[in-house]
C-alpha positions as protocol buffer text, in pm:
chain_id: "A"
residue {
  index: 1
  type: MET
  ca { x: -3795 y: -3113 z: 4096 }
}
residue {
  index: 2
  type: SER
  ca { x: -3876 y: -2745 z: 4137 }
}
residue {
  index: 3
  type: LYS
  ca { x: -3785 y: -2498 z: 3863 }
}
residue {
  index: 4
  type: ILE
  ca { x: -3697 y: -2130 z: 3905 }
}
residue {
  index: 5
  type: LYS
  ca { x: -3673 y: -1891 z: 3612 }
}
residue {
  index: 6
  type: ALA
  ca { x: -3589 y: -1523 z: 3617 }
}
residue {
  index: 7
  type: VAL
  ca { x: -3818 y: -1310 z: 3399 }
}
residue {
  index: 8
  type: SER
  ca { x: -3746 y: -940 z: 3430 }
}
residue {
  index: 9
  type: PHE
  ca { x: -3616 y: -647 z: 3651 }
}
residue {
  index: 10
  type: SER
  ca { x: -3724 y: -285 z: 3642 }
}
residue {
  index: 11
  type: GLU
  ca { x: -3649 y: 41 z: 3833 }
}
residue {
  index: 12
  type: ASN
  ca { x: -3890 y: 340 z: 3833 }
}
residue {
  index: 13
  type: LYS
  ca { x: -3933 y: 676 z: 4003 }
}
residue {
  index: 14
  type: VAL
  ca { x: -4285 y: 689 z: 4171 }
}
residue {
  index: 15
  type: GLY
  ca { x: -4281 y: 998 z: 4386 }
}
residue {
  index: 16
  type: LYS
  ca { x: -4624 y: 1185 z: 4410 }
}
residue {
  index: 17
  type: ARG
  ca { x: -4498 y: 1541 z: 4398 }
}
residue {
  index: 18
  type: ILE
  ca { x: -4133 y: 1488 z: 4326 }
}
residue {
  index: 19
  type: LYS
  ca { x: -4075 y: 1168 z: 4135 }
}
residue {
  index: 20
  type: ALA
  ca { x: -3708 y: 1141 z: 4224 }
}
residue {
  index: 21
  type: SER
  ca { x: -3803 y: 1138 z: 4599 }
}
residue {
  index: 22
  type: LYS
  ca { x: -3941 y: 772 z: 4584 }
}
residue {
  index: 23
  type: LYS
  ca { x: -3806 y: 469 z: 4397 }
}
residue {
  index: 24
  type: LYS
  ca { x: -3960 y: 137 z: 4317 }
}
residue {
  index: 25
  type: LEU
  ca { x: -3764 y: -180 z: 4237 }
}
residue {
  index: 26
  type: SER
  ca { x: -3946 y: -480 z: 4084 }
}
residue {
  index: 27
  type: TRP
  ca { x: -3844 y: -844 z: 4030 }
}
residue {
  index: 28
  type: SER
  ca { x: -4055 y: -1090 z: 3848 }
}
residue {
  index: 29
  type: LEU
  ca { x: -3976 y: -1464 z: 3834 }
}
residue {
  index: 30
  type: LEU
  ca { x: -4143 y: -1804 z: 3792 }
}
residue {
  index: 31
  type: ILE
  ca { x: -4128 y: -2055 z: 4076 }
}
residue {
  index: 32
  type: ASP
  ca { x: -4273 y: -2395 z: 3980 }
}
residue {
  index: 33
  type: GLU
  ca { x: -4449 y: -2227 z: 3683 }
}
residue {
  index: 34
  type: GLN
  ca { x: -4610 y: -1980 z: 3921 }
}
residue {
  index: 35
  type: GLU
  ca { x: -4543 y: -1605 z: 3865 }
}
residue {
  index: 36
  type: VAL
  ca { x: -4403 y: -1422 z: 4169 }
}
residue {
  index: 37
  type: LYS
  ca { x: -4349 y: -1042 z: 4175 }
}
residue {
  index: 38
  type: ILE
  ca { x: -4150 y: -873 z: 4456 }
}
residue {
  index: 39
  type: ASP
  ca { x: -4165 y: -488 z: 4491 }
}
residue {
  index: 40
  type: LEU
  ca { x: -3934 y: -274 z: 4710 }
}
residue {
  index: 41
  type: TYR
  ca { x: -4022 y: 95 z: 4776 }
}
residue {
  index: 42
  type: LEU
  ca { x: -3754 y: 333 z: 4898 }
}
residue {
  index: 43
  type: SER
  ca { x: -3813 y: 689 z: 5010 }
}
residue {
  index: 44
  type: LYS
  ca { x: -3526 y: 933 z: 5001 }
}
residue {
  index: 45
  type: ILE
  ca { x: -3677 y: 1193 z: 5220 }
}
residue {
  index: 46
  type: SER
  ca { x: -3837 y: 986 z: 5505 }
}
residue {
  index: 47
  type: ARG
  ca { x: -3612 y: 678 z: 5454 }
}
residue {
  index: 48
  type: LYS
  ca { x: -3909 y: 441 z: 5472 }
}
residue {
  index: 49
  type: VAL
  ca { x: -3884 y: 94 z: 5327 }
}
residue {
  index: 50
  type: LYS
  ca { x: -4170 y: -133 z: 5204 }
}
residue {
  index: 51
  type: VAL
  ca { x: -4152 y: -488 z: 5059 }
}
residue {
  index: 52
  type: ALA
  ca { x: -4455 y: -636 z: 4874 }
}
residue {
  index: 53
  type: VAL
  ca { x: -4487 y: -992 z: 4742 }
}
residue {
  index: 54
  type: ASN
  ca { x: -4752 y: -1028 z: 4478 }
}
residue {
  index: 55
  type: THR
  ca { x: -4896 y: -685 z: 4585 }
}
residue {
  index: 56
  type: GLU
  ca { x: -4909 y: -800 z: 4956 }
}
residue {
  index: 57
  type: ILE
  ca { x: -4702 y: -580 z: 5184 }
}
residue {
  index: 58
  type: LEU
  ca { x: -4492 y: -807 z: 5412 }
}
residue {
  index: 59
  type: HIS
  ca { x: -4246 y: -567 z: 5553 }
}
residue {
  index: 60
  type: THR
  ca { x: -4242 y: -196 z: 5645 }
}
residue {
  index: 61
  type: GLY
  ca { x: -3973 y: -8 z: 5830 }
}
residue {
  index: 62
  type: LYS
  ca { x: -3724 y: 286 z: 5837 }
}
residue {
  index: 63
  type: GLN
  ca { x: -3377 y: 259 z: 5720 }
}
residue {
  index: 64
  type: THR
  ca { x: -3103 y: 416 z: 5940 }
}
residue {
  index: 65
  type: LYS
  ca { x: -2752 y: 516 z: 5853 }
}
residue {
  index: 66
  type: GLY
  ca { x: -2475 y: 260 z: 5898 }
}
residue {
  index: 67
  type: THR
  ca { x: -2712 y: -36 z: 5874 }
}
residue {
  index: 68
  type: MET
  ca { x: -2779 y: -247 z: 5555 }
}
residue {
  index: 69
  type: PHE
  ca { x: -3127 y: -355 z: 5456 }
}
residue {
  index: 70
  type: GLN
  ca { x: -3204 y: -724 z: 5463 }
}
residue {
  index: 71
  type: PHE
  ca { x: -3539 y: -907 z: 5407 }
}
residue {
  index: 72
  type: THR
  ca { x: -3611 y: -1281 z: 5418 }
}
residue {
  index: 73
  type: HIS
  ca { x: -3928 y: -1460 z: 5306 }
}
residue {
  index: 74
  type: GLU
  ca { x: -4020 y: -1831 z: 5231 }
}
residue {
  index: 75
  type: PHE
  ca { x: -4238 y: -1918 z: 4936 }
}
residue {
  index: 76
  type: LYS
  ca { x: -4342 y: -2286 z: 4858 }
}
residue {
  index: 77
  type: GLY
  ca { x: -4026 y: -2432 z: 5022 }
}
residue {
  index: 78
  type: HIS
  ca { x: -3796 y: -2169 z: 4853 }
}
residue {
  index: 79
  type: GLN
  ca { x: -3614 y: -1905 z: 5054 }
}
residue {
  index: 80
  type: ILE
  ca { x: -3625 y: -1544 z: 4913 }
}
residue {
  index: 81
  type: ASN
  ca { x: -3363 y: -1304 z: 5047 }
}
residue {
  index: 82
  type: LEU
  ca { x: -3337 y: -933 z: 4955 }
}
residue {
  index: 83
  type: ILE
  ca { x: -2989 y: -789 z: 5059 }
}
residue {
  index: 84
  type: GLN
  ca { x: -2848 y: -439 z: 5027 }
}
residue {
  index: 85
  type: GLN
  ca { x: -2485 y: -408 z: 4913 }
}
residue {
  index: 86
  type: GLY
  ca { x: -2403 y: -37 z: 4908 }
}
residue {
  index: 87
  type: LYS
  ca { x: -2639 y: 124 z: 4673 }
}
residue {
  index: 88
  type: ILE
  ca { x: -2729 y: -203 z: 4501 }
}
residue {
  index: 89
  type: TYR
  ca { x: -3018 y: -430 z: 4614 }
}
residue {
  index: 90
  type: ASP
  ca { x: -2966 y: -793 z: 4524 }
}
residue {
  index: 91
  type: LEU
  ca { x: -3251 y: -1054 z: 4524 }
}
residue {
  index: 92
  type: ARG
  ca { x: -3149 y: -1413 z: 4595 }
}
residue {
  index: 93
  type: ILE
  ca { x: -3359 y: -1736 z: 4572 }
}
residue {
  index: 94
  type: ASP
  ca { x: -3206 y: -2031 z: 4754 }
}
residue {
  index: 95
  type: SER
  ca { x: -2875 y: -1836 z: 4765 }
}
residue {
  index: 96
  type: VAL
  ca { x: -2867 y: -1800 z: 4381 }
}
residue {
  index: 97
  type: SER
  ca { x: -2854 y: -1433 z: 4260 }
}
residue {
  index: 98
  type: PHE
  ca { x: -3147 y: -1320 z: 4042 }
}
residue {
  index: 99
  type: ASP
  ca { x: -2902 y: -1128 z: 3812 }
}
residue {
  index: 100
  type: PHE
  ca { x: -2709 y: -1448 z: 3751 }
}
residue {
  index: 101
  type: MET
  ca { x: -3021 y: -1639 z: 3655 }
}
residue {
  index: 102
  type: LEU
  ca { x: -3136 y: -1364 z: 3430 }
}
residue {
  index: 103
  type: MET
  ca { x: -2805 y: -1342 z: 3248 }
}
residue {
  index: 104
  type: GLN
  ca { x: -2790 y: -1720 z: 3210 }
}
residue {
  index: 105
  type: ASP
  ca { x: -3126 y: -1737 z: 3043 }
}
residue {
  index: 106
  type: LYS
  ca { x: -3031 y: -1452 z: 2805 }
}
residue {
  index: 107
  type: THR
  ca { x: -2715 y: -1626 z: 2694 }
}
residue {
  index: 108
  type: LYS
  ca { x: -2906 y: -1948 z: 2635 }
}
residue {
  index: 109
  type: ASN
  ca { x: -3155 y: -1770 z: 2417 }
}
residue {
  index: 110
  type: GLU
  ca { x: -2877 y: -1602 z: 2215 }
}
residue {
  index: 111
  type: PHE
  ca { x: -2725 y: -1939 z: 2120 }
}
residue {
  index: 112
  type: THR
  ca { x: -3057 y: -2109 z: 2017 }
}
residue {
  index: 113
  type: TYR
  ca { x: -3170 y: -2092 z: 1657 }
}
residue {
  index: 114
  type: ASP
  ca { x: -3503 y: -2155 z: 1507 }
}
residue {
  index: 115
  type: PHE
  ca { x: -3354 y: -2332 z: 1214 }
}
residue {
  index: 116
  type: LYS
  ca { x: -3523 y: -2648 z: 1102 }
}
residue {
  index: 117
  type: VAL
  ca { x: -3355 y: -2916 z: 897 }
}
residue {
  index: 118
  type: PRO
  ca { x: -3543 y: -2931 z: 561 }
}
residue {
  index: 119
  type: GLU
  ca { x: -3696 y: -3268 z: 463 }
}
residue {
  index: 120
  type: VAL
  ca { x: -3529 y: -3463 z: 204 }
}
residue {
  index: 121
  type: GLN
  ca { x: -3752 y: -3519 z: -94 }
}
residue {
  index: 122
  type: ILE
  ca { x: -3680 y: -3783 z: -354 }
}
residue {
  index: 123
  type: VAL
  ca { x: -3763 y: -3661 z: -700 }
}
residue {
  index: 124
  type: GLU
  ca { x: -3810 y: -3923 z: -968 }
}
residue {
  index: 125
  type: PRO
  ca { x: -3640 y: -3848 z: -1301 }
}
residue {
  index: 126
  type: VAL
  ca { x: -3872 y: -3716 z: -1567 }
}
residue {
  index: 127
  type: ALA
  ca { x: -3849 y: -3876 z: -1909 }
}
residue {
  index: 128
  type: ILE
  ca { x: -3733 y: -3626 z: -2175 }
}
residue {
  index: 129
  type: GLU
  ca { x: -3986 y: -3615 z: -2460 }
}
residue {
  index: 130
  type: PRO
  ca { x: -3836 y: -3608 z: -2806 }
}
residue {
  index: 131
  type: LYS
  ca { x: -3853 y: -3291 z: -3006 }
}
residue {
  index: 132
  type: LYS
  ca { x: -4137 y: -3263 z: -3249 }
}
residue {
  index: 133
  type: VAL
  ca { x: -4046 y: -3266 z: -3617 }
}
residue {
  index: 134
  type: THR
  ca { x: -4278 y: -3077 z: -3852 }
}
residue {
  index: 135
  type: THR
  ca { x: -4281 y: -3122 z: -4222 }
}
residue {
  index: 136
  type: ASN
  ca { x: -4318 y: -2843 z: -4475 }
}
residue {
  index: 137
  type: PRO
  ca { x: -4642 y: -2885 z: -4668 }
}
residue {
  index: 138
  type: PHE
  ca { x: -4526 y: -2673 z: -4956 }
}
residue {
  index: 139
  type: GLU
  ca { x: -4204 y: -2889 z: -5008 }
}
residue {
  index: 140
  type: ASP
  ca { x: -4357 y: -3104 z: -5280 }
}
residue {
  index: 141
  type: LEU
  ca { x: -4492 y: -2810 z: -5480 }
}
residue {
  index: 142
  type: PHE
  ca { x: -4156 y: -2692 z: -5599 }
}
residue {
  index: 143
  type: ASP
  ca { x: -3912 y: -2898 z: -5812 }
}
residue {
  index: 144
  type: GLU
  ca { x: -3599 y: -2763 z: -5666 }
}
residue {
  index: 145
  type: PRO
  ca { x: -3287 y: -2981 z: -5672 }
}
residue {
  index: 146
  type: LYS
  ca { x: -3202 y: -3107 z: -5332 }
}
residue {
  index: 147
  type: GLU
  ca { x: -2848 y: -3092 z: -5215 }
}
residue {
  index: 148
  type: GLU
  ca { x: -2696 y: -3420 z: -5140 }
}
residue {
  index: 149
  type: ILE
  ca { x: -2485 y: -3431 z: -4836 }
}
residue {
  index: 150
  type: LYS
  ca { x: -2180 y: -3648 z: -4889 }
}
residue {
  index: 151
  type: GLU
  ca { x: -2048 y: -3848 z: -4612 }
}
residue {
  index: 152
  type: GLN
  ca { x: -1721 y: -3739 z: -4487 }
}
residue {
  index: 153
  type: VAL
  ca { x: -1443 y: -3989 z: -4535 }
}
residue {
  index: 154
  type: TYR
  ca { x: -1151 y: -3969 z: -4299 }
}
residue {
  index: 155
  type: VAL
  ca { x: -823 y: -4076 z: -4449 }
}
residue {
  index: 156
  type: GLU
  ca { x: -510 y: -4114 z: -4240 }
}
residue {
  index: 157
  type: ASN
  ca { x: -243 y: -3870 z: -4330 }
}
residue {
  index: 158
  type: GLN
  ca { x: 56 y: -4046 z: -4483 }
}
residue {
  index: 159
  type: PRO
  ca { x: 401 y: -3892 z: -4496 }
}
residue {
  index: 160
  type: LYS
  ca { x: 486 y: -3729 z: -4833 }
}
residue {
  index: 161
  type: LYS
  ca { x: 786 y: -3862 z: -5014 }
}
residue {
  index: 162
  type: LEU
  ca { x: 1046 y: -3600 z: -5082 }
}
residue {
  index: 163
  type: LYS
  ca { x: 1179 y: -3567 z: -5432 }
}
residue {
  index: 164
  type: PRO
  ca { x: 1561 y: -3564 z: -5494 }
}
residue {
  index: 165
  type: PHE
  ca { x: 1697 y: -3225 z: -5580 }
}
residue {
  index: 166
  type: THR
  ca { x: 2041 y: -3086 z: -5673 }
}
residue {
  index: 167
  type: ILE
  ca { x: 2203 y: -2771 z: -5545 }
}
residue {
  index: 168
  type: LYS
  ca { x: 2312 y: -2545 z: -5824 }
}
residue {
  index: 169
  type: PRO
  ca { x: 2666 y: -2412 z: -5801 }
}
residue {
  index: 170
  type: PRO
  ca { x: 2698 y: -2031 z: -5737 }
}
residue {
  index: 171
  type: PRO
  ca { x: 2760 y: -1826 z: -6051 }
}
residue {
  index: 172
  type: GLN
  ca { x: 3126 y: -1736 z: -6111 }
}
residue {
  index: 173
  type: GLN
  ca { x: 3223 y: -1384 z: -6042 }
}
residue {
  index: 174
  type: GLY
  ca { x: 3334 y: -1171 z: -6337 }
}
residue {
  index: 175
  type: GLN
  ca { x: 3110 y: -1334 z: -6593 }
}
residue {
  index: 176
  type: VAL
  ca { x: 2863 y: -1055 z: -6592 }
}
residue {
  index: 177
  type: ARG
  ca { x: 2968 y: -690 z: -6553 }
}
residue {
  index: 178
  type: GLY
  ca { x: 2856 y: -539 z: -6228 }
}
residue {
  index: 179
  type: VAL
  ca { x: 2748 y: -862 z: -6065 }
}
residue {
  index: 180
  type: GLY
  ca { x: 2962 y: -978 z: -5774 }
}
residue {
  index: 181
  type: VAL
  ca { x: 3265 y: -766 z: -5871 }
}
residue {
  index: 182
  type: PHE
  ca { x: 3339 y: -418 z: -5741 }
}
residue {
  index: 183
  type: GLN
  ca { x: 3443 y: -183 z: -6016 }
}
residue {
  index: 184
  type: ALA
  ca { x: 3607 y: 150 z: -5935 }
}
residue {
  index: 185
  type: PRO
  ca { x: 3492 y: 452 z: -6125 }
}
residue {
  index: 186
  type: ASP
  ca { x: 3718 y: 594 z: -6393 }
}
residue {
  index: 187
  type: ILE
  ca { x: 3911 y: 880 z: -6238 }
}
residue {
  index: 188
  type: GLN
  ca { x: 4032 y: 1151 z: -6475 }
}
residue {
  index: 189
  type: PRO
  ca { x: 4295 y: 1412 z: -6365 }
}
residue {
  index: 190
  type: VAL
  ca { x: 4177 y: 1769 z: -6349 }
}
residue {
  index: 191
  type: LYS
  ca { x: 4389 y: 2020 z: -6521 }
}
residue {
  index: 192
  type: THR
  ca { x: 4435 y: 2353 z: -6346 }
}
residue {
  index: 193
  type: GLN
  ca { x: 4647 y: 2655 z: -6440 }
}
residue {
  index: 194
  type: LEU
  ca { x: 4770 y: 2908 z: -6178 }
}
residue {
  index: 195
  type: ALA
  ca { x: 4817 y: 3274 z: -6259 }
}
residue {
  index: 196
  type: GLY
  ca { x: 5177 y: 3263 z: -6197 }
}
residue {
  index: 197
  type: ASP
  ca { x: 5383 y: 2947 z: -6183 }
}
residue {
  index: 198
  type: LEU
  ca { x: 5593 y: 2942 z: -5872 }
}
residue {
  index: 199
  type: PHE
  ca { x: 5838 y: 2685 z: -6015 }
}
residue {
  index: 200
  type: ASP
  ca { x: 5930 y: 2887 z: -6317 }
}
residue {
  index: 201
  type: ASN
  ca { x: 6146 y: 3144 z: -6127 }
}
residue {
  index: 202
  type: PRO
  ca { x: 6298 y: 2953 z: -5817 }
}
residue {
  index: 203
  type: SER
  ca { x: 6432 y: 3166 z: -5543 }
}
residue {
  index: 204
  type: LYS
  ca { x: 6818 y: 3224 z: -5549 }
}
residue {
  index: 205
  type: PRO
  ca { x: 7022 y: 3093 z: -5262 }
}
residue {
  index: 206
  type: VAL
  ca { x: 7118 y: 3353 z: -4999 }
}
residue {
  index: 207
  type: SER
  ca { x: 7487 y: 3405 z: -4963 }
}
residue {
  index: 208
  type: GLN
  ca { x: 7611 y: 3302 z: -4623 }
}
residue {
  index: 209
  type: GLN
  ca { x: 7777 y: 3591 z: -4438 }
}
residue {
  index: 210
  type: VAL
  ca { x: 8045 y: 3530 z: -4172 }
}
residue {
  index: 211
  type: ARG
  ca { x: 7949 y: 3669 z: -3843 }
}
residue {
  index: 212
  type: THR
  ca { x: 8207 y: 3761 z: -3578 }
}
residue {
  index: 213
  type: VAL
  ca { x: 8134 y: 3801 z: -3206 }
}
residue {
  index: 214
  type: SER
  ca { x: 8322 y: 4086 z: -3037 }
}
residue {
  index: 215
  type: PRO
  ca { x: 8476 y: 3999 z: -2698 }
}
residue {
  index: 216
  type: VAL
  ca { x: 8333 y: 4142 z: -2376 }
}
residue {
  index: 217
  type: PRO
  ca { x: 8553 y: 4432 z: -2237 }
}
residue {
  index: 218
  type: VAL
  ca { x: 8704 y: 4373 z: -1909 }
}
residue {
  index: 219
  type: SER
  ca { x: 8620 y: 4711 z: -1759 }
}
residue {
  index: 220
  type: MET
  ca { x: 8267 y: 4830 z: -1847 }
}
residue {
  index: 221
  type: PRO
  ca { x: 8202 y: 5204 z: -1872 }
}
residue {
  index: 222
  type: SER
  ca { x: 8005 y: 5353 z: -1584 }
}
residue {
  index: 223
  type: PHE
  ca { x: 7662 y: 5487 z: -1675 }
}
residue {
  index: 224
  type: PRO
  ca { x: 7491 y: 5772 z: -1491 }
}
residue {
  index: 225
  type: GLN
  ca { x: 7236 y: 5679 z: -1222 }
}
residue {
  index: 226
  type: ALA
  ca { x: 6939 y: 5809 z: -1433 }
}
residue {
  index: 227
  type: ASP
  ca { x: 7018 y: 5569 z: -1707 }
}
residue {
  index: 228
  type: ASN
  ca { x: 6997 y: 5261 z: -1487 }
}
residue {
  index: 229
  type: PRO
  ca { x: 6646 y: 5110 z: -1533 }
}
residue {
  index: 230
  type: PHE
  ca { x: 6651 y: 4917 z: -1208 }
}
residue {
  index: 231
  type: MET
  ca { x: 6735 y: 5226 z: -989 }
}
residue {
  index: 232
  type: THR
  ca { x: 6471 y: 5467 z: -1134 }
}
residue {
  index: 233
  type: GLY
  ca { x: 6203 y: 5566 z: -881 }
}
residue {
  index: 234
  type: ASN
  ca { x: 6402 y: 5441 z: -574 }
}
residue {
  index: 235
  type: PRO
  ca { x: 6412 y: 5722 z: -305 }
}
residue {
  index: 236
  type: PHE
  ca { x: 6715 y: 5566 z: -141 }
}
residue {
  index: 237
  type: SER
  ca { x: 7063 y: 5598 z: -276 }
}
residue {
  index: 238
  type: ASN
  ca { x: 7165 y: 5256 z: -381 }
}
residue {
  index: 239
  type: SER
  ca { x: 7447 y: 5338 z: -622 }
}
residue {
  index: 240
  type: PRO
  ca { x: 7636 y: 5043 z: -761 }
}
residue {
  index: 241
  type: LYS
  ca { x: 7992 y: 4983 z: -655 }
}
residue {
  index: 242
  type: THR
  ca { x: 8263 y: 5072 z: -908 }
}
residue {
  index: 243
  type: GLN
  ca { x: 8469 y: 4759 z: -820 }
}
residue {
  index: 244
  type: GLN
  ca { x: 8200 y: 4516 z: -941 }
}
residue {
  index: 245
  type: PRO
  ca { x: 8211 y: 4434 z: -1315 }
}
residue {
  index: 246
  type: ASN
  ca { x: 7837 y: 4394 z: -1335 }
}
residue {
  index: 247
  type: TYR
  ca { x: 7631 y: 4656 z: -1504 }
}
residue {
  index: 248
  type: TYR
  ca { x: 7341 y: 4646 z: -1245 }
}
residue {
  index: 249
  type: HIS
  ca { x: 7330 y: 4646 z: -865 }
}
residue {
  index: 250
  type: THR
  ca { x: 7185 y: 4317 z: -742 }
}
residue {
  index: 251
  type: GLY
  ca { x: 7217 y: 4382 z: -365 }
}
residue {
  index: 252
  type: TYR
  ca { x: 7480 y: 4382 z: -97 }
}
residue {
  index: 253
  type: ASN
  ca { x: 7717 y: 4085 z: -77 }
}
residue {
  index: 254
  type: TYR
  ca { x: 7727 y: 3964 z: 285 }
}
residue {
  index: 255
  type: TYR
  ca { x: 7976 y: 3688 z: 226 }
}
residue {
  index: 256
  type: LYS
  ca { x: 8282 y: 3914 z: 182 }
}
């Protein structure tokens, strides 16, 4: 079974005097583990087109307006097509796009990891050596009393017996002065003397005088206009009527 793998794609400007006047498109791929390189030369000024497969020129021509470029070549039983789609040139091997194969290989490489599972090693347990105990060579030279360590004896806690007790009665109030009894302070009256005693000479009762009220006269005397306090300052002549018994003019009576 044949195997095809896309390797790389490049686009360069290769004009002699003006680099932008000529363009080179290169595709490299592996067909049955053999490297194949396809080059396409495009001239913007002369509109010449060249196609080379492994540096061997297989097609030369001139591109005209309104026509799309197309190149077909067979290599080891595989059909290579170079098709123009607008400003894009697409290379196809056995009707499979080169860009699709290149993108598929990139995604496969992105999801592959070089992680290796570590080997499991069985480690035997190491025997722990006892700690070394050193003796003091000068211990026997001094006659110092050694402290004896007594063994601790654990005794279960037993509940303590409560002793009977009696509640003493409260002391009676009044037995001791000032304890439990409120005592009011001794209040002594204060003697004061006034300069003059008001109660020595009481005021005498006032004799009640009989008051008489004089009757109101039937006909009141007429007063001059200037003596009337309600009519002073009035520019109009509003003299009171003589038939009315009132002293002052209160306005015209419209109900007569």
